[in-house]
C-alpha positions, 0 to 999 in steps of 0.5 A: 826503135825509130821508124827509120831503124825499123826500115832495115830489120824487116819490122812493120813501119810507117814510110810516111814518117816525117824524118824518113820522108824528109831524107827521101825527098833529098834523094829523089831530087838527085834522081830527078837530076840524073834522069834529066842528064843528056846522053853525052854527059857520061862523066856527069852521070858517073859522078852523080851515081857516086853521090846517089848510091850507097856504093858503086864500083868503077865502070858501072852504067845505068841507062836513064830513066832509072826509078828508085824509091830512094834514088839508089841511097840503099843500093850497093853495086860492084864494078862493071854493072850495066842496067838498061832502060827503066831499071826500077829499084824499090830500095827502101832497104838495101840491094846488093849487086855483084860485079859485072851483073847485067840488067835487061830493060824493065827489071824491077827489084823490090825490097818492100812488102805490105802485110796481108791483113787489110787493117795494117795496109789501110794504116799504111804499114810496110816492111822491107827485106834486102835483096842480094844478087851475085856477080856475073849474073844476067837478069833478063828483060822484065824480070821481077825480083821479090823482097828478101831474095838471094840470087847466086853468082853466074845466074841467068834469069830468063826474060819475064820471070818472077823470082819468088825463091832464092836461086843458087850459083851457076844456073839458068832459071825461068818462069813465073814463079821462077824455077831452075831450068838447068845448070850452066854447063859445058855446052855454054862454054862453046855456044852463046846462042842456039847453035851459034859458036863462040869464036876463038877471038871472042874469048 
């Protein structure tokens, strides 16, 4: 099995493998160009994302700067995904994000890990586990999502949370480590923030 094959099955591998690095640098060049675009170049950005990402749906918007180990090469976005400043994706293996999910600023999604045994780290080994995020999620500012995590549909993750365990559908989750606070409920159908009521015309 090649080092490149080991990238995607949670095996230990060496990321400084010559074949891997040659392909990775091509992706990083594209990411550099994306981050150098001007605010008015919206069409150019959209086209570049189609070339950079494994999959990206219509209506996605990613505010530069974007940071990604592979420039989005292993990232799969549905339609209508929005990411604020400084989305960081350690996309050494695949990241899947469902339709209409929102990312606050400074969110990190990590797929890569390093073994606890120090000799293996010293030798440069790492492993990767894919991350799955459902549709209609809101991932708050500064959230950290760890390798191998699955987040269900319609989930709100509070700002600053560290997600170390899977989250089911339809919950609000917060904290370090992140835990389910409550389910999305009937009150959420009526109020959008504290005692602020949703107006009829906003539905």
